[in-house]
C-alpha positions in Angstrom: -55.2 -6.6 0.3 -54.7 -5.6 -3.2 -57.6 -3.4 -4.8 -58.0 -4.9 -8.3 -59.2 -2.4 -10.9 -60.3 -4.1 -14.0 -61.5 -1.0 -15.7 -57.8 -0.5 -16.7 -58.4 -3.6 -18.9 -61.8 -3.3 -20.1 -61.6 0.4 -20.8 -58.6 -0.2 -23.0 -59.4 -3.5 -24.5 -58.6 -2.5 -28.0 -54.9 -2.2 -27.0 -54.9 -5.9 -26.5 -56.7 -6.6 -29.6 -54.1 -4.5 -31.6 -51.2 -6.1 -29.8 -52.6 -9.6 -30.3 -53.0 -8.8 -34.1 -49.3 -7.7 -34.4 -48.4 -10.9 -32.5 -50.3 -13.0 -35.1 -48.7 -11.4 -38.0 -45.5 -11.7 -36.4 -46.0 -15.3 -35.8 -47.2 -16.1 -39.4 -44.2 -14.3 -40.7 -41.9 -16.3 -38.7 -43.7 -19.4 -39.2 -43.4 -19.2 -43.1 -39.8 -18.8 -42.9 -39.3 -21.6 -40.2 -41.2 -24.3 -42.3 -39.7 -23.6 -45.6 -36.0 -23.1 -44.1 -36.6 -26.1 -41.7 -37.7 -28.5 -44.4 -34.5 -27.4 -46.5 -32.4 -27.8 -43.3 -33.7 -31.5 -42.7 -33.2 -32.6 -46.2 -29.5 -31.0 -46.1 -28.9 -32.9 -42.9 -30.1 -36.1 -44.5 -28.0 -35.8 -47.5 -25.2 -38.3 -48.0 -22.8 -35.3 -49.1 -20.8 -34.2 -46.2 -20.6 -30.6 -48.1 -24.3 -30.2 -47.8 -24.8 -31.8 -44.4 -22.3 -30.1 -42.6 -23.3 -26.4 -43.0 -26.9 -27.5 -42.0 -25.6 -29.2 -39.0 -23.7 -26.1 -37.9 -26.6 -24.1 -38.4 -28.7 -26.0 -36.2 -26.3 -26.2 -33.5 -25.6 -22.3 -33.5 -29.3 -21.3 -33.3 -30.2 -24.1 -30.9 -27.3 -23.1 -28.4 -27.7 -19.4 -28.3 -30.2 -17.3 -26.9 -33.2 -16.2 -29.1 -32.9 -12.6 -27.8 -29.3 -12.3 -28.7 -30.0 -13.5 -32.1 -32.8 -10.9 -32.6 -30.6 -8.1 -31.1 -27.6 -9.0 -33.5 -29.7 -9.2 -36.5 -31.3 -5.7 -35.7 -28.1 -3.9 -34.9 -25.2 -6.0 -36.5 -26.8 -7.1 -39.8 -27.3 -3.5 -41.1 -23.6 -2.8 -40.4 -22.4 -5.7 -42.4 -24.8 -5.5 -45.3 -25.7 -2.0 -45.4 -29.3 -2.7 -45.4 -31.6 -0.9 -42.9 -34.5 -3.2 -41.6 -37.3 -2.2 -39.3 -37.8 -3.8 -35.8 -41.0 -6.0 -37.1 -38.9 -7.5 -40.1 -35.8 -8.0 -37.6 -37.9 -9.9 -35.2 -39.8 -12.0 -37.8 -36.5 -12.8 -39.6 -34.7 -13.6 -36.3 -37.6 -15.9 -34.9 -38.0 -17.5 -38.2 -34.4 -18.6 -38.4 -34.4 -19.6 -34.7 -37.4 -21.7 -35.1 -36.3 -23.1 -38.4 -33.5 -24.8 -36.4 -36.1 -26.8 -34.3 -38.4 -27.3 -37.2 -35.6 -28.8 -39.2 -34.9 -31.3 -36.3 -38.6 -32.0 -36.2 -38.8 -32.7 -39.8 -35.6 -34.9 -39.8 -36.9 -37.0 -36.9 -40.2 -37.7 -38.7 -38.5 -38.7 -41.9 -36.1 -40.9 -40.0 -38.8 -42.6 -38.0 -40.1 -44.3 -41.2 -39.0 -47.9 -41.4 -36.2 -48.3 -43.9 -37.9 -51.4 -45.6 -40.4 -49.1 -46.9 -37.8 -47.0 -48.6 -36.1 -50.0 -50.0 -39.4 -51.3 -51.4 -39.8 -48.1 -53.2 -36.5 -48.1 -54.7 -37.0 -51.7 -55.8 -40.0 -50.5 -58.1 -38.0 -47.7 -59.6 -38.9 -44.8 -57.5 -36.3 -41.9 -57.4 -35.7 -39.6 -54.2 -38.5 -37.0 -54.8 -41.2 -39.8 -55.4 -40.1 -41.7 -52.2 -40.5 -38.3 -50.3 -43.8 -37.4 -51.8 -45.5 -40.8 -51.9 -44.1 -42.9 -49.1 -41.8 -40.9 -46.6 -43.7 -37.6 -46.1 -47.5 -38.9 -45.9 -46.5 -41.1 -42.9 -44.0 -38.8 -41.4 -46.5 -35.9 -41.1 -48.6 -37.9 -38.7 -45.5 -38.2 -36.3 -44.4 -34.5 -36.9 -47.6 -32.6 -36.4 -47.8 -32.9 -32.5 -44.3 -31.7 -31.9 -44.6 -29.2 -34.7 -47.6 -27.6 -33.2 -46.1 -27.5 -29.6 -43.1 -25.8 -31.3 -45.5 -23.3 -33.0 -47.0 -22.4 -29.5 -43.4 -21.6 -28.4 -43.0 -19.4 -31.3 -46.1 -17.4 -30.4 -44.6 -16.9 -26.7 -41.3 -16.0 -28.3 -42.8 -12.9 -30.0 -42.8 -11.1 -26.7 -39.0 -10.7 -27.4 -40.2 -8.2 -29.9 -41.0 -5.6 -27.3 -37.1 -5.2 -26.7 -37.1 -3.9 -30.3 -40.1 -1.7 -29.8 -42.3 -3.9 -31.8 -45.9 -3.1 -31.1 -46.9 -6.8 -30.3 -49.0 -7.8 -27.3 -46.3 -7.2 -24.5 -45.0 -3.9 -25.8 -48.6 -2.7 -26.2 -49.4 -3.7 -22.7 -46.3 -2.1 -21.3 -47.3 1.1 -22.9 -50.8 0.8 -21.2 -49.1 0.3 -17.9 -47.3 3.5 -18.0 -50.6 5.4 -18.5 -52.7 3.3 -16.0 -50.3 2.1 -13.3 -52.1 -1.1 -13.1 -49.5 -3.8 -13.9 -51.1 -6.7 -12.2 -54.3 -6.2 -14.1 -52.6 -5.7 -17.5 -50.2 -8.6 -17.0 -53.1 -10.7 -16.1 -55.0 -9.9 -19.2 -51.8 -10.6 -21.3 -51.7 -14.2 -19.8 -55.3 -14.7 -20.7 -55.1 -13.5 -24.2 -52.0 -15.6 -24.7 -53.9 -18.5 -23.4 -56.6 -17.9 -25.7 -54.3 -18.0 -28.5 -51.9 -20.9 -27.6 -54.1 -23.5 -25.9 -56.1 -24.4 -28.9 -52.9 -25.5 -30.6 -52.0 -27.6 -27.4 -55.5 -29.1 -27.2 -55.6 -29.8 -31.0 -52.2 -31.5 -30.7 -53.4 -33.8 -27.9 -56.6 -34.8 -29.9 -54.4 -35.7 -33.0 -52.1 -37.9 -30.8 -55.1 -39.7 -29.5 -56.8 -40.1 -32.9 -53.8 -41.3 -34.6 -52.8 -43.5 -31.8 -56.4 -45.0 -31.8 -55.9 -45.7 -35.6 -52.8 -47.2 -35.2 -54.2 -49.7 -32.6 -57.2 -50.7 -34.9 
């Protein structure tokens, strides 16, 4: 029988708080990049111009078909060699996860926009609306409802991906906990605490996504 010793967790609770704060900062940094770039990618992929559409399509395929860890390591080690710019681990991980998640956000944006009935778009054009007016007044307000649930699920995945920062010695939750394990020799207790902290951060997003789906589903039925 394993003798659990939770003092390793309770006596060092600030380690988990500090690690969680860095995880949140890393998530917000990556999220900001992913949202802006993802929207641009979606609009580019919907462009009638092949010159605009193809680069966006290649970007999505590359980032969705290669491991996120490989992308982070490449950005951290190869990008400075190519550009001559030195970047710290936090910036490399935040940038890498932002670029990685943007490929998925872009597909969510694109799917939401394409889900709008073509007749509404044609009706908007018939009254003289230009592209940006159609997007702002007709397409995006409806598409947002359909995009938010998968959007929140992908954000939850982004939070979990921040653990890859431990490979580059970023002091996020997993790396902070691994440092704690080397001094306490209590891996089961520490990893259990990590799971609980991640659950606290991620479950509200998943639960909110379910509530929104039910609310909007009920609204559609009415």
